[in-house]
BATI-972115 format. One line per 4 residues: number of its first residue (from 1); for each residue x negated, y, z of N, C-alpha, C. Coordinates in Angstrom, 3 decimals, always signed. Each point is the difference from the previous one (the first is absolute). Layout:
# residues N
NUM	X,Y,Z,X,Y,Z,X,Y,Z | ... $
This chain:
# residues 57
1	+7.210,+14.465,+9.244,-1.630,-0.771,-0.835,+0.169,-0.916,-0.333 | -0.225,-0.817,-1.111,-0.017,-1.359,-0.154,-1.370,-0.838,+0.178 | -0.152,-0.918,+0.278,-1.136,-0.925,+0.343,-0.088,-0.977,-0.545 | -1.406,-0.668,-1.675,+0.831,-0.858,-0.285,-1.781,-0.300,+0.059 $
5	+0.610,-1.914,-0.233,-1.084,-0.274,+0.072,-0.577,-0.240,-1.497 | -0.765,-0.103,-0.291,-0.949,-0.520,-1.369,-1.099,-1.391,+0.123 | +0.088,-1.058,-1.170,-1.135,-0.229,+0.068,-1.250,-0.480,-1.506 | -0.928,+0.075,+0.482,-0.903,-0.522,-1.207,-0.666,-1.184,-0.359 $
9	+0.115,-0.606,-0.365,-0.343,-1.467,-0.467,-1.270,-0.305,-0.811 | -0.860,-0.389,+0.431,-1.259,-0.374,+0.154,-0.138,-1.137,-0.809 | -0.160,-0.524,-1.598,+0.199,-1.547,-0.628,-1.731,+0.145,-0.546 | -0.558,-1.530,+0.051,-1.428,+0.146,-0.393,+0.188,-1.791,-0.773 $
13	-0.112,-0.168,-0.984,+0.062,-0.787,-0.826,-1.359,-0.181,-0.745 | -0.789,-1.184,-0.283,-0.691,+0.253,-0.367,-1.276,+0.942,-0.633 | -0.468,+0.583,+1.817,-0.823,+0.591,-0.147,+0.442,+1.627,-0.403 | +1.316,+0.061,-0.550,+0.702,+1.171,-0.487,+1.274,+0.674,+0.981 $
17	+0.220,+1.739,-0.018,+0.702,+0.077,+1.359,+1.117,+0.547,-1.284 | +1.285,-0.609,+0.434,+1.415,+0.839,-0.457,-0.324,+1.678,+0.052 | +0.953,+0.711,-1.009,-0.245,+1.432,+0.168,+1.265,+0.182,-0.695 | +0.969,+0.986,-0.054,+0.594,+0.531,-1.228,-0.372,+1.609,+0.121 $
21	+0.522,+0.382,-1.194,-0.679,+1.751,-0.386,+1.186,+0.558,+0.409 | +0.685,+1.481,-0.088,+0.957,+0.600,+0.503,-0.191,+0.797,-1.291 | +1.218,-0.150,-0.663,-0.608,+0.786,-1.513,+1.170,+1.659,+0.471 | +0.657,-0.151,+1.117,+0.739,+1.386,+0.422,-0.356,+0.936,+0.205 $
25	+0.048,+0.801,-0.349,-0.446,+1.643,+0.804,+0.239,+0.292,+0.629 | +1.586,-0.347,+0.784,+0.423,+0.571,+0.828,-0.380,-0.910,+1.519 | -0.919,-0.853,-0.025,-0.721,-0.496,+1.331,-1.222,+0.375,+0.279 | -0.934,-0.173,+1.172,-0.612,+0.587,+0.360,-0.960,-0.708,-0.813 $
29	+0.068,-1.366,-0.024,-1.199,-0.782,-0.442,-0.481,-0.206,-1.710 | +1.333,+1.211,-0.743,+0.253,-0.162,-1.273,-1.788,-0.525,-0.597 | +0.293,-0.443,-1.386,-1.261,-0.335,-0.640,-1.025,-1.156,+1.106 | -0.141,-0.476,+0.853,-0.427,-0.750,+0.969,+0.357,-1.084,+0.080 $
33	-1.114,-0.912,+0.711,+0.019,-0.947,+0.225,+0.577,-0.810,+1.272 | +0.640,-0.081,-0.061,+0.232,-1.088,+1.149,+0.477,-1.069,+1.047 | +0.341,-0.603,+0.720,+0.465,-1.228,+0.116,+1.577,+0.216,-0.063 | +0.466,-1.376,-0.659,+1.338,-0.237,+0.019,+0.804,+0.517,+1.181 $
37	+0.831,+0.160,+0.700,+1.185,+0.430,+1.596,+0.886,+1.080,-0.477 | +1.025,-0.051,+1.175,+0.740,+0.664,-0.062,+1.406,+0.176,+1.480 | +0.600,+0.574,-0.556,+0.809,-0.076,+1.520,+0.480,-0.829,+0.814 | +0.140,-0.769,+1.362,+0.503,-1.001,+0.965,+1.254,+0.557,+0.386 $
41	+1.236,-0.821,-0.556,+1.114,-0.055,+0.190,+0.564,-0.427,+1.296 | +0.344,+0.553,+0.826,+0.732,-0.196,+1.393,+0.374,-1.540,-0.064 | -1.040,-0.233,+1.681,+0.588,-1.326,+0.125,-1.048,-1.388,-1.087 | -0.735,+0.980,-1.147,-0.942,-1.062,-0.435,-1.165,+0.022,+0.581 $
45	-0.834,-1.304,-0.436,-0.997,-0.140,+0.602,-0.880,+0.091,-0.741 | -1.563,+0.663,+0.291,-0.771,+0.764,-1.054,-0.547,-1.408,-0.876 | -0.347,-0.988,+0.425,+0.047,-0.678,-1.423,+0.233,-0.158,-0.854 | +1.932,-0.529,+0.541,+0.502,+0.126,-1.508,+0.327,+1.296,-0.322 $
49	-0.104,+0.917,+0.500,+0.239,+1.469,-0.847,-1.411,-0.026,-0.752 | -1.199,-0.235,+0.061,-0.963,+0.368,-0.671,+0.059,-1.750,-1.222 | +0.506,-0.917,+0.325,+0.747,-1.264,-0.903,+0.519,+0.416,-1.331 | +0.929,+1.205,+0.476,+1.263,+0.749,-0.438,-0.868,+0.535,-1.655 $
53	-0.580,+0.914,+0.569,-1.061,+1.078,-0.528,-0.585,-0.412,-0.416 | -0.737,-1.152,-0.103,-0.784,-0.743,-1.113,+0.845,-0.390,-0.978 | +0.451,-1.051,+0.374,+0.789,-0.279,-1.354,+0.793,+0.575,-1.014 | +0.571,+1.155,+0.368,+0.452,+0.872,-0.469,-0.919,+0.626,-1.378 $
57	-1.287,+0.147,+0.710,-1.243,+0.644,-0.965,+0.393,-1.045,-1.464 $
């Protein structure tokens, strides 16, 4: 069994929270607004993974 670490990033700017909408029906979060995030690579700091995920949106 593989264990993977995942991060969710809460971004607040001008009293607004950044979210993304999942438009792919294969995800459990389909058609819902969620915070950006994703898997953390091996030996990657969680903070760096969050930055990487946010920069790609």
